[in-house]
C-alpha positions as CSV (number, residue, x, y, z in Angstrom):
1,M,-31.7,23.6,-12.7
2,A,-28.6,21.4,-12.6
3,G,-28.9,17.7,-13.4
4,P,-29.2,15.0,-10.9
5,V,-26.1,14.0,-8.9
6,T,-25.7,10.5,-7.6
7,V,-24.6,10.2,-4.0
8,K,-21.5,7.9,-3.8
9,S,-21.0,5.9,-0.6
10,R,-18.0,4.2,1.0
11,M,-20.2,1.7,2.8
12,G,-22.7,0.8,0.2
13,E,-21.2,-2.6,-0.5
14,G,-23.0,-5.5,1.2
15,L,-26.5,-3.8,1.0
16,A,-29.2,-5.2,-1.1
17,T,-32.0,-2.6,-1.1
18,T,-34.5,-1.0,-3.4
19,V,-36.0,2.0,-1.7
20,P,-39.6,2.7,-2.6
21,P,-41.0,6.2,-2.9
22,R,-42.5,7.8,0.2
23,F,-46.2,8.2,0.6
24,G,-47.6,11.4,-0.5
25,Q,-44.9,12.3,-3.0
26,E,-45.3,12.7,-6.7
27,G,-45.1,9.5,-8.7
28,W,-47.0,7.4,-6.3
29,G,-50.2,6.0,-7.8
30,D,-50.2,8.4,-10.8
31,G,-49.3,5.9,-13.5
32,Q,-45.6,6.1,-12.8
33,T,-44.7,2.6,-11.6
34,G,-40.9,2.7,-11.5
35,P,-38.9,4.2,-8.7
36,D,-37.4,6.8,-11.1
37,A,-40.6,8.7,-10.5
38,D,-39.2,10.0,-7.2
39,G,-35.6,10.3,-8.2
40,Y,-34.7,6.8,-7.0
41,T,-32.9,4.2,-9.0
42,P,-33.0,0.5,-8.3
43,C,-29.8,-0.5,-6.4
44,V,-29.2,-4.1,-5.7
45,R,-25.7,-4.6,-4.4
46,G,-24.0,-7.7,-3.3
47,G,-20.6,-8.3,-1.8
48,I,-18.5,-10.9,-0.2
49,R,-18.0,-10.2,3.5
50,L,-14.6,-11.1,4.6
51,G,-14.3,-13.4,7.7
52,L,-11.9,-15.5,9.6
53,G,-12.3,-18.4,7.2
54,H,-11.1,-16.1,4.3
55,L,-8.1,-15.2,6.3
56,V,-7.3,-18.8,7.2
57,A,-7.7,-19.7,3.5
58,F,-5.6,-16.9,2.4
59,V,-2.8,-17.7,4.9
60,A,-2.8,-21.3,3.8
61,V,-2.5,-20.4,0.1
62,A,0.2,-17.9,1.1
63,F,2.0,-20.5,3.1
64,V,1.9,-23.0,0.1
65,L,3.1,-20.3,-2.3
66,N,5.8,-19.2,0.1
67,A,7.0,-22.8,0.5
68,Q,7.1,-23.3,-3.3
69,F,8.9,-20.0,-3.8
70,T,11.3,-20.8,-1.0
71,W,12.1,-24.0,-2.7
72,W,12.6,-22.2,-6.0
73,V,15.0,-19.7,-4.3
74,Y,17.0,-22.5,-2.8
75,Y,17.1,-24.4,-6.0
76,S,18.1,-21.3,-8.0
77,L,20.9,-20.5,-5.6
78,R,22.2,-24.1,-5.6
79,D,21.9,-24.1,-9.4
80,N,23.8,-20.9,-9.7
81,R,26.5,-22.2,-7.4
82,E,26.8,-25.5,-9.3
83,R,27.0,-23.4,-12.5
84,L,29.8,-21.4,-11.1
85,D,31.7,-24.5,-9.9
86,L,31.2,-26.1,-13.4
87,Q,32.6,-23.0,-15.1
88,R,35.5,-22.9,-12.7
89,A,36.2,-26.6,-13.3
90,I,36.2,-26.0,-17.1
91,L,38.6,-23.1,-16.6
92,A,40.8,-25.3,-14.5
93,T,40.8,-27.9,-17.2
94,R,41.8,-25.3,-19.8
95,V,44.5,-23.9,-17.4
96,D,46.0,-27.4,-16.9
97,D,45.8,-28.1,-20.6
98,A,47.6,-24.8,-21.4
99,A,50.3,-25.5,-18.9
100,L,50.9,-29.0,-20.4
101,R,51.1,-27.6,-23.9
102,L,53.6,-25.1,-22.7
103,A,55.7,-27.8,-21.1
104,V,55.5,-29.7,-24.4
105,K,56.8,-26.6,-26.3
106,L,59.6,-26.1,-23.8
107,E,60.5,-29.8,-24.1
108,D,60.7,-29.5,-27.9
109,A,62.9,-26.5,-27.7
110,K,65.1,-28.4,-25.2
111,R,65.3,-31.5,-27.5
112,R,66.5,-29.4,-30.4
113,V,69.6,-28.5,-28.5
114,A,70.1,-31.7,-26.5
115,D,69.9,-34.0,-29.6
116,L,72.8,-32.3,-31.4
117,P,76.0,-34.4,-31.7
118,T,78.5,-34.1,-28.9
119,G,80.8,-31.2,-29.2
120,V,78.6,-29.2,-31.6
121,I,77.8,-25.7,-30.5
122,P,74.0,-25.0,-30.9
123,S,72.9,-22.2,-33.1
124,P,70.8,-19.4,-31.6
125,L,67.6,-20.3,-33.5
126,P,64.2,-19.3,-32.1
127,P,63.1,-19.6,-29.4
128,F,66.7,-19.3,-28.4
129,V,68.3,-15.9,-28.7
130,E,72.0,-16.4,-27.7
131,V,74.6,-19.1,-27.3
132,R,77.5,-18.7,-24.9
133,V,80.3,-21.2,-24.3
134,V,81.7,-21.1,-20.7
135,D,84.0,-23.2,-18.5
136,A,82.2,-25.9,-16.6
137,A,83.8,-24.4,-13.4
138,A,82.2,-21.1,-13.9
139,P,80.7,-19.9,-10.6
140,S,77.4,-18.8,-12.3
141,L,76.5,-22.3,-13.3
142,P,74.1,-24.4,-11.0
143,R,75.7,-27.1,-9.0
144,T,74.0,-30.5,-8.6
145,G,75.1,-33.8,-7.1
146,E,76.4,-34.9,-10.4
147,D,79.3,-33.6,-12.5
148,A,78.2,-30.3,-13.9
149,A,80.3,-30.9,-17.1
150,A,78.3,-34.0,-17.9
151,A,74.8,-32.6,-17.0
152,M,72.2,-31.1,-19.4
153,S,69.6,-29.0,-17.6
154,W,67.9,-25.7,-17.4
155,A,69.6,-23.0,-15.5
156,T,69.1,-19.3,-14.7
157,V,72.1,-17.3,-15.6
158,D,72.2,-13.6,-14.9
159,G,68.4,-13.8,-14.4
160,R,67.9,-15.3,-17.8
161,P,66.7,-18.8,-18.6
162,A,69.3,-20.9,-20.4
163,F,69.8,-24.6,-21.3
164,A,73.2,-25.9,-20.3
165,R,74.7,-28.6,-22.7
166,P,78.2,-30.1,-22.1
167,L,80.6,-29.8,-25.0
168,G,83.5,-31.8,-23.6
169,R,86.9,-30.8,-22.4
170,G,85.3,-28.9,-19.4
171,R,83.2,-26.6,-21.5
172,I,79.5,-26.0,-21.5
173,A,77.2,-24.4,-24.1
174,L,74.6,-22.0,-22.6
175,T,71.7,-21.5,-25.0
176,F,69.7,-18.6,-23.7
177,L,65.9,-18.9,-24.2
178,D,63.8,-15.8,-25.1
179,A,62.1,-14.8,-21.8
180,Q,59.0,-13.7,-23.7
181,A,58.6,-17.0,-25.5
182,P,56.2,-18.6,-23.0
183,Y,54.0,-15.5,-23.2
184,R,53.8,-15.8,-27.0
185,W,53.2,-19.5,-26.8
186,L,50.3,-19.0,-24.3
187,A,48.7,-16.3,-26.4
188,E,48.7,-18.8,-29.3
189,I,47.3,-21.6,-27.2
190,D,44.6,-19.7,-25.4
191,P,44.4,-16.0,-25.4
192,T,41.9,-15.9,-22.4
193,L,44.7,-17.1,-20.1
194,Q,47.7,-15.3,-18.7
195,L,51.0,-15.9,-16.9
196,V,51.5,-14.4,-13.5
197,E,54.1,-14.5,-10.8
198,H,53.9,-17.0,-7.9
199,D,53.3,-14.3,-5.3
200,A,50.3,-12.8,-7.2
201,I,46.9,-12.8,-5.4
202,L,44.6,-15.0,-7.5
203,A,41.5,-14.8,-5.3
204,G,40.3,-18.3,-6.0
205,R,41.2,-18.4,-9.7
206,P,42.2,-21.8,-11.1
207,K,46.0,-22.0,-11.6
208,A,48.7,-24.4,-12.8
209,A,52.5,-24.1,-12.2
210,L,55.1,-24.4,-15.0
211,G,58.3,-26.4,-14.7
212,P,61.9,-25.1,-15.0
213,P,63.1,-22.6,-16.0
214,F,59.6,-20.9,-15.5
215,D,58.7,-22.5,-12.2
216,Q,58.1,-19.0,-10.8
217,L,55.2,-18.4,-13.2
218,L,51.6,-19.7,-13.0
219,V,49.0,-20.1,-15.7
220,T,45.6,-18.6,-14.7
221,P,42.5,-17.2,-16.4
222,D,42.6,-13.5,-17.4
223,F,41.7,-11.3,-14.4
224,H,39.0,-9.3,-16.2
225,R,37.3,-12.4,-17.7
226,W,37.4,-14.1,-14.2
227,E,35.8,-11.0,-12.6
228,D,33.1,-10.9,-15.3
229,L,32.4,-14.5,-14.5
230,L,32.0,-13.7,-10.8
231,D,30.0,-10.6,-11.6
232,R,27.4,-12.5,-13.6
233,Y,27.2,-15.1,-10.8
234,R,26.6,-12.3,-8.2
235,Q,24.0,-10.7,-10.4
236,R,22.1,-14.0,-10.8
237,V,22.2,-14.5,-7.0
238,F,21.2,-11.0,-6.3
239,G,18.3,-11.3,-8.7
240,V,17.0,-14.4,-7.1
241,L,17.3,-12.9,-3.6
242,A,15.6,-9.8,-4.7
243,E,12.7,-11.7,-6.2
244,G,12.5,-13.7,-3.0
245,V,12.4,-10.5,-0.8
246,L,9.8,-8.8,-3.0
247,F,7.6,-11.9,-3.0
248,L,7.9,-12.2,0.8
249,A,7.2,-8.5,1.2
250,A,4.2,-8.9,-1.1
251,I,2.8,-11.8,1.0
252,V,3.4,-9.9,4.3
253,T,1.8,-6.8,2.9
254,A,-1.2,-8.7,1.6
255,V,-1.6,-10.5,5.0
256,V,-1.3,-7.2,6.8
257,L,-3.8,-5.5,4.5
258,L,-6.2,-8.4,4.8
259,W,-5.9,-8.4,8.6
260,R,-6.6,-4.7,8.6
261,V,-9.7,-5.2,6.4
262,L,-10.9,-8.0,8.7
263,R,-10.4,-5.8,11.7
264,R,-12.3,-3.0,10.0
265,E,-15.0,-5.5,8.9
266,S,-15.2,-6.8,12.5
267,A,-15.5,-3.2,13.9
268,L,-18.1,-2.4,11.4
269,E,-20.0,-5.6,12.2
270,R,-19.9,-4.7,15.9
271,Q,-21.1,-1.2,15.2
272,H,-23.8,-2.7,12.9
273,Q,-25.0,-5.0,15.7
274,S,-25.0,-2.0,18.1
275,F,-27.1,-0.1,15.5
276,V,-29.5,-3.1,15.1
277,S,-29.8,-3.3,18.9
278,A,-30.4,0.4,19.2
279,V,-32.9,0.5,16.4
280,T,-34.8,-2.5,17.9
281,H,-34.9,-0.8,21.3
282,E,-36.1,2.5,19.7
283,L,-38.8,0.6,17.7
284,K,-40.0,-1.3,20.7
285,T,-40.4,1.7,23.0
286,P,-42.9,3.7,20.9
287,I,-44.7,0.5,19.8
288,A,-45.2,-0.6,23.4
289,G,-46.4,3.0,24.2
290,I,-48.9,3.0,21.3
291,R,-50.1,-0.5,22.2
292,L,-50.6,0.5,25.9
293,A,-52.4,3.7,25.0
294,L,-54.8,1.9,22.6
295,E,-55.5,-1.0,25.0
296,T,-56.2,1.5,27.8
297,V,-58.6,3.4,25.6
298,L,-60.3,0.3,24.2
299,S,-60.8,-1.1,27.7
300,G,-63.2,1.8,28.6
301,R,-61.4,2.5,31.9
302,V,-60.7,6.1,31.0
303,N,-63.1,9.1,30.5
304,G,-63.1,11.5,27.6
305,G,-60.2,13.7,28.9
306,G,-58.1,10.6,29.7
307,R,-58.9,9.1,26.3
308,T,-57.7,12.3,24.6
309,R,-54.4,12.2,26.6
310,F,-53.7,8.6,25.9
311,L,-54.4,9.1,22.1
312,S,-52.2,12.1,22.2
313,N,-49.4,10.0,23.7
314,A,-50.0,7.4,21.1
315,L,-49.8,9.9,18.3
316,A,-46.5,11.3,19.8
317,D,-45.1,7.8,19.9
318,S,-46.2,7.1,16.3
319,E,-44.4,10.3,15.3
320,R,-41.3,9.1,17.1
321,L,-41.6,5.9,15.3
322,G,-42.0,7.6,12.0
323,D,-38.9,9.6,12.6
324,L,-36.9,6.5,13.4
325,V,-38.1,4.7,10.2
326,E,-37.3,7.8,8.2
327,K,-33.7,7.8,9.6
328,V,-33.3,4.2,8.6
329,L,-34.6,5.0,5.2
330,E,-32.1,7.9,4.9
331,V,-29.3,5.5,5.4
332,T,-30.4,3.3,2.5
333,R,-31.3,6.2,0.3
334,Y,-28.2,8.4,0.8
335,T,-25.5,5.8,1.5
336,G,-26.5,2.9,-0.7
337,G,-26.0,4.8,-4.0
338,A,-29.8,4.6,-4.8
339,H,-30.8,8.2,-4.6
340,R,-30.1,11.1,-6.9
341,L,-29.8,14.6,-5.5
342,R,-32.1,17.1,-7.2
343,M,-29.7,20.0,-7.4
344,G,-31.0,23.5,-8.0
345,L,-30.3,27.1,-7.1
346,A,-32.3,27.8,-3.9
347,D,-32.6,30.1,-0.9
348,L,-30.3,28.5,1.8
349,S,-31.2,31.2,4.3
350,Q,-34.9,30.4,4.1
351,L,-34.2,26.6,4.4
352,V,-32.1,27.1,7.6
353,Q,-34.8,29.5,9.0
354,D,-37.5,26.8,8.5
355,E,-35.4,24.1,10.2
356,V,-34.7,26.5,13.2
357,Q,-38.4,27.2,13.6
358,V,-39.1,23.4,13.7
359,A,-36.3,22.9,16.3
360,E,-37.5,25.8,18.4
361,R,-40.7,23.8,19.3
362,R,-38.6,20.8,20.4
363,V,-36.1,22.9,22.5
364,S,-38.8,25.0,24.1
365,A,-40.4,21.9,25.4
366,R,-37.3,21.2,27.4
367,G,-37.0,24.8,28.5
368,G,-34.2,25.6,26.2
369,V,-33.5,28.3,23.6
370,V,-32.3,28.3,20.0
371,K,-30.5,31.5,18.9
372,A,-30.2,32.1,15.2
373,E,-28.0,34.5,13.3
374,I,-28.9,34.0,9.6
375,T,-27.6,36.2,6.9
376,P,-30.6,36.7,4.6
377,G,-30.7,36.0,0.9
378,I,-27.8,33.5,0.7
379,Q,-28.3,31.5,-2.6
380,A,-26.6,28.2,-3.3
381,T,-27.0,25.1,-5.5
382,F,-28.3,22.2,-3.4
383,D,-31.0,19.6,-2.9
384,P,-33.4,21.2,-0.4
385,E,-34.8,17.9,0.8
386,A,-31.3,16.3,1.4
387,L,-29.8,19.4,3.0
388,A,-32.8,19.7,5.3
389,I,-32.0,16.3,6.6
390,V,-28.4,17.5,7.3
391,I,-29.5,20.7,9.1
392,S,-32.1,18.8,11.1
393,N,-29.6,16.2,12.2
394,L,-27.1,18.8,13.4
395,I,-29.7,20.8,15.4
396,E,-31.3,17.6,16.8
397,N,-27.8,16.3,18.0
398,A,-27.1,19.7,19.5
399,V,-30.3,19.5,21.5
400,K,-30.1,15.7,22.3
401,Y,-26.6,15.7,23.7
402,T,-27.0,18.6,26.0
403,Q,-25.9,18.4,29.6
404,V,-28.3,18.4,32.6
405,G,-29.9,21.8,32.5
406,T,-31.1,24.3,29.9
407,P,-30.1,23.3,26.4
408,S,-28.9,26.2,24.3
409,V,-28.3,26.0,20.6
410,W,-26.7,28.6,18.4
411,V,-27.2,28.5,14.6
412,R,-25.2,30.8,12.5
413,L,-25.3,31.2,8.7
414,R,-23.0,33.5,6.9
415,L,-21.1,34.0,3.6
416,E,-17.3,33.5,3.6
417,R,-15.2,33.9,0.4
418,G,-17.9,32.4,-1.9
419,E,-19.0,29.7,0.5
420,A,-22.0,29.4,2.7
421,V,-20.9,28.6,6.1
422,L,-23.4,27.1,8.6
423,E,-22.4,26.6,12.2
424,V,-24.5,24.7,14.9
425,S,-23.1,25.1,18.4
426,D,-24.4,23.8,21.7
427,N,-23.5,23.8,25.4
428,G,-23.7,20.0,25.5
429,V,-21.4,17.1,26.6
430,G,-18.7,18.1,24.0
431,I,-16.5,15.7,22.1
432,A,-13.1,14.2,23.0
433,P,-10.3,15.2,20.6
434,G,-9.8,11.6,19.4
435,D,-13.5,11.3,18.5
436,L,-13.8,14.4,16.3
437,E,-13.4,12.4,13.1
438,V,-14.7,8.9,14.1
439,I,-18.1,10.3,15.1
440,F,-18.8,10.6,11.3
441,K,-18.3,6.8,10.8
442,P,-21.4,4.6,10.4
443,F,-23.0,3.3,13.6
444,Y,-20.3,4.9,15.8
445,R,-21.3,6.1,19.3
446,A,-19.1,7.4,21.9
447,S,-18.6,5.4,25.1
448,D,-19.3,8.1,27.7
449,E,-22.2,7.8,30.1
450,V,-24.3,10.6,28.6
451,T,-24.1,9.1,25.1
452,R,-25.1,5.6,26.4
453,R,-28.1,7.0,28.1
454,T,-29.1,9.1,25.1
455,P,-31.3,7.3,22.5
456,G,-29.7,7.1,19.0
457,T,-28.5,4.9,16.3
458,G,-25.1,6.4,15.3
459,I,-26.0,7.0,11.7
460,G,-27.2,10.7,11.6
461,L,-23.8,12.3,11.3
462,F,-22.6,9.7,8.8
463,V,-25.6,10.3,6.6
464,A,-25.1,14.1,7.0
465,R,-21.4,14.0,5.9
466,E,-22.3,11.7,2.9
467,I,-24.9,14.2,1.7
468,V,-22.6,17.2,2.2
469,N,-19.7,15.5,0.4
470,A,-22.1,14.8,-2.5
471,H,-22.8,18.5,-2.6
472,G,-19.0,19.2,-2.9
473,G,-19.0,20.7,0.6
474,R,-17.3,19.9,3.9
475,L,-18.7,18.9,7.3
476,T,-16.4,19.1,10.3
477,A,-16.7,19.0,14.1
478,A,-14.8,21.0,16.7
479,S,-15.0,21.0,20.5
480,P,-12.8,22.3,23.4
481,G,-13.2,19.0,25.1
482,P,-15.7,16.8,27.0
483,G,-18.2,19.0,28.9
484,K,-17.5,22.1,27.0
485,G,-19.9,21.9,24.1
486,S,-19.3,21.4,20.4
487,T,-19.6,23.1,17.1
488,F,-20.4,21.5,13.7
489,R,-19.3,23.6,10.7
490,L,-20.9,23.0,7.2
491,S,-19.3,24.7,4.2
492,L,-21.2,24.8,0.9
493,P,-19.3,26.2,-2.2
494,G,-20.7,28.3,-4.9
495,A,-22.9,30.5,-2.7
496,E,-23.8,34.2,-3.0
497,A,-25.9,36.7,-1.2
498,L,-28.4,38.5,-3.5
499,P,-29.5,42.1,-3.0
500,E,-33.0,42.6,-1.5
501,D,-34.5,43.9,-4.7
502,E,-33.7,40.6,-6.5
503,F,-35.6,38.3,-4.0
504,S,-38.8,38.7,-6.1
505,E,-37.2,36.6,-8.8
506,Y,-37.5,33.5,-6.6
507,I,-40.7,31.6,-6.2
508,G,-41.8,28.3,-4.8
509,D,-40.7,26.5,-1.7
510,H,-37.4,27.7,-0.1
511,G,-37.2,30.4,-2.7
512,T,-36.3,28.1,-5.7
513,R,-35.9,30.1,-8.9
């Protein structure tokens, strides 16, 4: 026999229950005092039930965190902008300083020529590369308001920068400056800067203009270095914004998830209240019947035949009350994680046959029929007591939710590809397509008129699916629609049909080996 299997539940949280052994079972009063004597384990569970107060508190905390984070995002963006402005200001200072130092170098070169004695022709020493003596009336020389022969200034001759120095007698010495000199000087001053033309697109880069003869040039930071600076700024801004978006998304997701949990809790609470109301009503009805019957018998107002009838009614009500208590116990046993399944290889065909025989007595009392097609000798590994509850619930539902008229129930057991398949069909009220899954939720009852008039607690199918899932099987529902009946299909893996000559190897209840 296989070891015990613990039933796991999706709704066990919030229950605080220790289920005692049932009367008449082994382990009661025979020296075994713990619940383990009947396969039970103590299960005390506690959990925090979420409510509106939790949502308000969470939203308040989320609001405070969001305000703090929003402030951090704003501060970070402002800090990054100020950092960029500061770096730009530093670059602008360096550009202005480089332009000033270029002007100083240009002035030094000019002084070396301008300070020569009158009439002395300059030598083409660096940074000058050529000296040319021309007539002061030459058309290529710049004209100013003063006498060109007496003026010393920078000029552009044939597209080349030159310093014009009067020599007297109507002659001028043109000392041509190396056009690459300012580029070399800037490389020595600051290699991270560059010279560009006036018409170049600078896109916000700091710049400083040079004086004659290079007034068409601008000093500006190197293009790649400036783009690197902007890229780092953009990356920092993107990182801050990404963190902000992720944090906001996390808060929104948490709020949505909490809201969904609260809605689910609220729906579960409403179903639980409906369950409590239904159980209370179901308890009061048989209790009232038992009390009325006993009071009538004790009053002496009935004869022997009437006394027997009233006591029979009281006994029937007590059985109904016992069935209801048993169902409530099943919830705590099989969905609270407190019961261990006693798994073993057993005869599933015999178990189904036994449950059908029990159901036939109930259906025949209503004038209905139960038709069974059971393949004999199907063996599977299961807990006979737990699976009997499942089969009983399925057949009971098929009988209970029938339409007005003769209830008909079909029970079929067969073997399909190594699985035992049990189908319980009826000619009852049917199931709406949207309810085929929700009927397996705890405390759920459909809102149609027949369901409202039918006694029930909404826990039978939930317990049945929990037990089947613990066996590794599947329990599903199918229906053509309301008023067209329904079929519940139970699939149990690991089943096989043994030959007739091997049945003798099985002994005990339900054919357990």
